[in-house]
N, C-alpha and C positions, 0 to 999 in steps of 0.2 A: 505494501500498498506507499503511495506516495507523501511525501509531507503533506500538501494539500488536501488530498482525500482523507488524510487521516482527522486532522484538525477540524475540517469541516464535517466529517461525521460525528465526530465530540462535540460539536457545537450544535447539530440539530439535535442528539440525545440530551444534551443540555436544555433545548425550545421546549420538546418534549415532556421531559422531566415537570421543568416550569409550567407547562400547560396541564398537566394531571393535578399538580396541587394549586391549581389555582392563581398561578404568580402570573406575572404578566414583563414581557421584555421588549425591549424596542431592538427593532430587528435593524441592524447596519446593513449597511452594504456589503460586507463581506461577513460570513457566519462566523468568522475566525473570533472576531473582535469579543465574543459575547463568552470567549472560555479564561479563565481565572490563566494566569502566568504558569503555574506550576501545571498548568496539561501543555504549553505550548513549547515546541520541540525546535531550539537554537542551535545547539550545539554542532560544530561543523559548518554551520552556513555562513557565506563569507556575508559582512554588513551590507555591502550596495545589493545582495539578492535577496536581503531578508523585508518583508514586508514591515507595513508599520508599527502592526501589533507585534512583532516580534521584535522588531527596534525598543519597542518601547518596556517589553520584557527584559531585552538583555541589560537595558540601563538601570530597570528595577532591580536585577539581581545583582548588577555589578554593584549598587550603592547597599544592598545588604550584606554582600560578601566584607566590603570596605568595613560595615561597622562591626560584623565579628571580629574581623582584622582589628579593628581599635579596644573591642575590649578585651581581647586576646593581650593585646601589646600592653595594655593596663595592668592586666594579669602577673604579665611578666616582670613588671618594674616591681609589685608587690613580692613577687616570688626572690626577685632578686637580692631582698633585705635577707635573704636565707643560705644565698649561693656560699662558696667556700670564697675566698680570699685569696689571689697571688699577688707575693709581694716580691720584688727584685730591690734587695737592700743594695745593690751594686750601682741599680740605675736610682733608686731610690723613690719608685714607685710603688703601686699596688693597685689591683685591680680584680672586680668580681666578676663570677662566671658559674654557669651550668658546669654539672661535670662532664655531660657529652653534648653532643650538637649531633642530631641524626645516628645517634648510635655510637658515635666517634669519641672520644675521651679528647678535651680541649686541651692541647699540649703551650707552654711557655718555652720559648729559647732566644737568648740574646747573644749579638756578636755586635763588637763595639758598641757605640751609643742608640742600638734599635733593638729594643724588645719585638721579636716576630710570635704571632699567635695567630696557631691552626689548629687544626686536628692529628690524628697519630697516624691517619692515612694519606696524608700528604708526603709528596715525594722529597718536598724542601725538608721537610721533619727529617726524615729517612736519610738526609746526606747532609745534615745542618754540620757535621764535623770537617765539610767543604768551604764552610764559610770562612772569610779573612777573620781577624780577631781585632783588626783596626780597620780607621777607614770607611766609613759609611757609603761614601760612593763606591766602594770598591767592592764593599760586601753588596750593597743592592745589584750592582752588575754580576756578580757572581750569581746573586737570587736568580738575576731574569735567565742566566745562562742553564741553569740547573734546570729552570721549568722549562726551557725552547727542548731539552733533550731530553724531557721525560713525558711518557704517555699521559700521565694525571695534568690534564689542562686546569685542574684548581689547584694546582701546586704553589703556583705564584700568585695568580690574580686574587684565590679566595685566602690570603694572607694579609693580615692586621700588620703594618712594620709600624713601630712606635716608635718614631724619634725623640731622643731627650736631648736639653740643649741649656746654655749657663746663657741667660739671658737677663741684662741689666737696666737696659733700658726699651723704649720704642724701639729704638734705633735697632737694637738688636734684635727684635721680633720683626720688624723688615728687612732685615739680612734673612732670619729664617725663610720668609716669602718669599724673596727675589730668587732665592737659590733654587725652589721649587719651582716656581713659576714661570721664571724670569723676572726680568727689571722692568719692564713698561706694560705690566699687566694688574696686579693686584697691590692696592695700600690697606694699612692697618684701620679698621673702621672703629665702628663700638663695641667695648667692652661689657659682656652680662654675665654676672655673679653664677657661678657654678654649683652643685651641688655641697663643695668643700668651701670652707669659709676661708676668704682671701686668693683664691682663685678665681682665675677670670677665663669663660668663655671668648675666646678672639673672633670678631665677626672679620672680612675682608671685603671692599669695596671696589670698585673701577677706578683706576689709575685715570682712564678717560673713559668717560662715559657716554652711553649711543648718544645717537645725534638726536632721535627724537621719542617721544614714551614705546609708538610702536616698533621700535629697533631696540629693544631692552636685550634680546640675547645676543648682539654685537657688542654688548660693552665689555671691556677691554679683559674684566675680571668672570666674566662668564664661567662657572663651575658646574657641569651638570652631574655633580655627584658628592654624596657626604662629607664633607672634609671636616676633623677638629684639630684645633689647637689653642692650647690650654697654658696660661701662664701666673705665676704665681710672684706679685714683686717684692713681698717679703722675702719667699726661698730663693729669689734668682733664678727660676727653673721656667724651663719652659718644655709644651711636649706636643707632638704633631702627628697624626695619623687620618690614613683616608677609611672609611666604610667601602665606600664604593656606590653604586647603582641598585646593587641587588642586596640582598643578606648575607653573612658569611658563615652566620651561625642558626640553623635552625632553632628551634626550642617548642616541644611538644607537637611536632607534627607541623607547623609553620615554620614557609620559607620567604614569606617577604617580611621585608627588612622593618616593616609599622610593626610585626606581631611576632620578631624574632629575639633575639639573646644580643643583637648587635649593640640597639639602645641603652636596654638596660647597663650592658656592660659599662659601654661610653659611660653614661652619667655616673658609675660607679669609680670613676677611674678618679686616684689622688696621688698626690706627693706625700713622700712621708721620711 
């Protein structure tokens, strides 16, 4: 039975049942409109080929799924209070984490002034002894080489690289940003208090803003992934890492960044 005939058949059944129980229906141009979204099949149908009803139901389901993910994210934040905490006394940082992500243990290993966070299945973790012990640029280059030679495509892309710096001023923060993004892209913007007293989330802004409001993505500091820069003026420390566009650490079956362990882990980060 084709999609159209299936949905028309169900619509006719709905009309007949409604008539039998004395209900009244407004018959639309297409009987499909009478169907509840729970009975409308949309999986595998390209958007351009969907009917208006199918598009409406698709939007409704996406909204419902988003709300469920938001609720799961709130629960993950609550759960994080009871997660174990990893402490790296050499780098002077700590972070809470679930014991596993999608069934694999989360592991921490550092090279130079970089703390790498991954799961035990990562090829980068398996070959961590090959990483240099100093010079962050060399460490990152070697990490990419290991990933390129591995069949595990998540070995590098799925790794957090938390880099820790001495930072005594905003000029030091600006140098950190310039070294990562280039000297003509981003400048230090607002600083927002983090969950740790005296530590700030540093926001970036365009060095060269867009020429018009409609052209916002063309600003020099347009970044289409989640980026963190933490700064403690009293401890003279800064830490920087990327989450990326997608979740790195799934939690309770959720692999969307909204409800994964990524944000609760980042929010738990602290200097020690």
